[in-house]
N, C-alpha and C positions, 0 to 999 in steps of 0.2 A: 278324752278324759280317762285317766287310769283308775280302775276300780278294784284292782287286785288286792288292795289292802282292807277292803270292807269285811270279808270273811274272817281273816285272822283277828281283826280288831274286835268284831262282835264276839268271837269265841273267847278272846282274852278278857274282855270286859265282863261277860256273863260268868266266866270261870272265876274272875277276881271278886265279883260281887257276891255270887252264890256259893263259892268255894266247892264247886262240883263240876267235874269234867262231863258228867252225864248231861247236865243242863247246857253246857257249852256245845256239845255235839247236837243236842236237840235244837239249839238256836240255829246251827248251820243247816240242819234238815229243814227247818222252817224257811230259811233263806232260799234253799233250793226249790222248795215247793212253790214259793212266791214267784221265783224266776220261771218255773215251768208254767205256772198259771198265766204269766205275762206272755210267754212264748206261744201258748195255745191260742191267744187272741190275734196273732199275726196272720194276715191274709198272704200266704206264701206266693201264690201266682201273681198277685198284685205287686208284691215286693220284688219279684224277679224282673218284672217289666220295668 
């Protein structure tokens, strides 16, 4: 499944709704933090096996 459109879509929608690039960037930062939190829960040695 291709998810490369999610970041630009969220950025554009937030920017369109709130009329502020600052909040658009903030939404992308939140997206990255959520992704990092998910990655930190991965058991790497188990995933490698």
